[in-house]
N, C-alpha and C positions, 0 to 999 in steps of 0.2 A: 601359468595363469591364463585364462581365456581373454580374448579381446574385450568381451562384455564385462567381465569382472574388473579388468583394468580400467575401463571407462567409468564404472561405478565408483571404484576406489578414488579416481581422480576428481570426483565431485566434492570430496571432503577437504576442507581447508582448516589449518590449525587455529585460526582466529579470524575475527571480522576484518581486521586491517589487511591481512593478506588476501582475503577473498575479494576485496574491493581495489587492491593496489593497482592492477592493470586494467581496471574496468571503468571506474568513474572518471569523469573529466568535466571541465568547465562547460556550461551552457547545455548540459544534457537535460532530458526529461526523465524523471523517476516516478514510478508508482510505488507508494509505500502503504502497506497494509495496516489495519488497526482501526479502532473506533474509540475516539478519545484516547485513553491510555490502555485500553483493553486490546490485547493482541498486537501490540506494536513490536517491531524488531529492535529492541533497545540497543543491543551491542552494535548492530549494523548502522543504526542512526548515529551513534557516537563515533563510529569509525568514519562515516561519511563526513561528520563535522571535522574530525581530525585530518581528513584528506585535504582539506582546504579548497575543494572544488567549489566554484562560485558561478553565479549567473544561472542557477538551477531553476527549472520549472518542476514543481512537485505536485503530483496528483495524489491526494489523500483526503479522506472525509473531513478531517480538520487538521490542526497543526499542533497536537499535543497540548501542553500547558507551558506557562512561563518557566524556562529553565530545564525542561525535561521533554523527552521525545523530540518531535520536529521543532519544538520551541527553541531548542538549542541552536538550530540552524538559522532561525530568525534572529536570534541574539547576535550571531556572528555575521549576519547579513549575507549569507551564502545563497539564500533563496530570492530569486528575482520575481517569480510568479507562482501563485498557488491556484490549483484547480480543485475546489473544495465545495462542501455544502454547509459548513458551520464554522463560525468564528468565535463564538461567545466565551469559551473557556480560556482563551489566551489573550491577555491584555496587550502584549506586544504585537501580536498578529493584528488586533483591532487598531492599535495606534498606528502601525505602519500603513495599513490600508487607508485609514481616514486621513493620514498625512500625505497620501499620494506617493509613498515610498515603496509600495509593494503592489504589483499587479495582482488582481484577484478575479478569477472566473468562477462566479457562483453557479451552482447547480442544485436543483432539487435533489434530495438524497437518492431517491429511486432512479432518477435520470443519470446521476453520476455512476451508480452501480451498473446500469444498463450500458452506458457508454464504455465502461471498462470491459464488460462482458462481450460487447460487440467487437471491441478491439481484439480480444483474444480469439473470437470466433471468425475473424476475417470479414466481418460485416461493416462496410464503410459508413453507413448511416442508417437511421431508423426514424419513424414518426411516433410521437407521443402527444397525448392531449395535455399532459402536465405543462403548465407554464403558458399555455396559449392565452393571449390577451393581456399578458403582464410584461414587465421589463425583461423577463427571461427570454421572450420571443423576439426581442428587438434585433433586427438585422439578420434574422434567420428565415429560411423558406417555410411557408405554411401551406397546408393543403387540406382540402375537405374530402372526407370519406364518409359516405352514407349519412350526409347531413351533419357530421361533426367535424370540428376543426382540430388540426394537429400541427405540431411544430417539428421540423426536422432537426435532429441532433446528430452530430458526427461522432464516430468512434474515437476512443482514446487508446493510443499505443505509446509505450514508454521505451526508452533506450535500455533502462535497467529497472527491474522490480526488486524491492526489498520486502520480504514477508516473514511472518513469524508463525511457526507451527509448534505443536507439543512434541510430536515424535516423527522421526524419519528413518527409513532404512537407507542403506548405502546407494540404492538406485535412485533415491530422491522421492520415493513415494511418501506422501505426507498425511498425517492425522492431526486435526485441530481439536482443541479442547473447548467444547461448549460454545459460548458466545464469542470466544476469541477467534472463531472462524471468520466472522464478519466480512470485511472487504478483502481478506487475504487471498482466497482462491482467484477472485476476479483480477486482482492486481498481478498475481503470479502469471496468469494466462495472457495478460495484456502486455507483458514485458518481452522485449527481444532477448534479454538475458535475465534470468531470475536467480536471486540468491536467497536461500531460506535459512533463517536462524531457528534452531530447534533446541528443546530442552533434553531430549533423549535420542540417541542414535542406536538403532538395532540392526541386526544382520538381515540380508535379503531373505524373505520367506517368513520372517517373524511377525509380519503384519498380515493378517487375513485379508486377502484381496477385496472382500466385501466391506472391509473397514477402511479402505483407502479413500480419503476425501479428495486428494489431488494426485493424479498420476505423476510419476517421476519424469515423464517426458517433458514436463513443463519446468523442471527444476535443474539448473545448471551447476549450482554450487551450494554447498551445505556448510554451516558453521554451528558448532554446539555451544550453547550458553546454558549450562545446567542450572544456574541460580540467578535468573533475572530478578530485578527489583520488584517489578509488577506494582508500581506505585498506584495508589488510589486517588482519583481526581478530587472527590469530595466525600469524606467519611461522615456519615450521619448515624448517630446513636440515640437511643431513647433513654431518658432519665430513669434511674432506679430499675433498669432492666425490664420495665413493663412494656 
């Protein structure tokens, strides 16, 4: 076996718990992919809950729903601070924030995405017009460029990233499925260590290089969860099938 193939084989872990066992710890910052419940790493979130790690800062667009996704970690009070853009789908998230029990750093959604992208790209900060003149800009440096005002936002870097993809090869090259891509690539690149939960594992070479959405260099560990629940946040149907 070549050194390269041995390294690739070493990325695969038998389950989510073993992938996180020597990785997560109290007071870490984690970036977790997903948008609502779409594209969330269900098994990894459950394993993080079971790890008992506490005092966590979690960077994620939102925090799942009550009792599922990151909502599980709010219920167990393992999250100290959320860096997010949306609260509305999770009543416990809302309750803890309004009661002063949970720190919350609100971000416009595009700003959150760019802060993660900047973290992955090694860019320490950037200027954006979004939020200028609002509470979002309070305490932040502002600057004028060509007659327009901008707010300086700092990059986000996580100790550990937990992401969900549809398919991976043993080298960690990832393919996401449709809108489940959402924040996952940016979260993966912003983490010092990235763990990817996938539904299907294939051999190296089985994914056309032009179809790779995230190169394996960003992925340190892989866990296969072939049958995720993929719960729907709000199911809406029309009466009579019309």
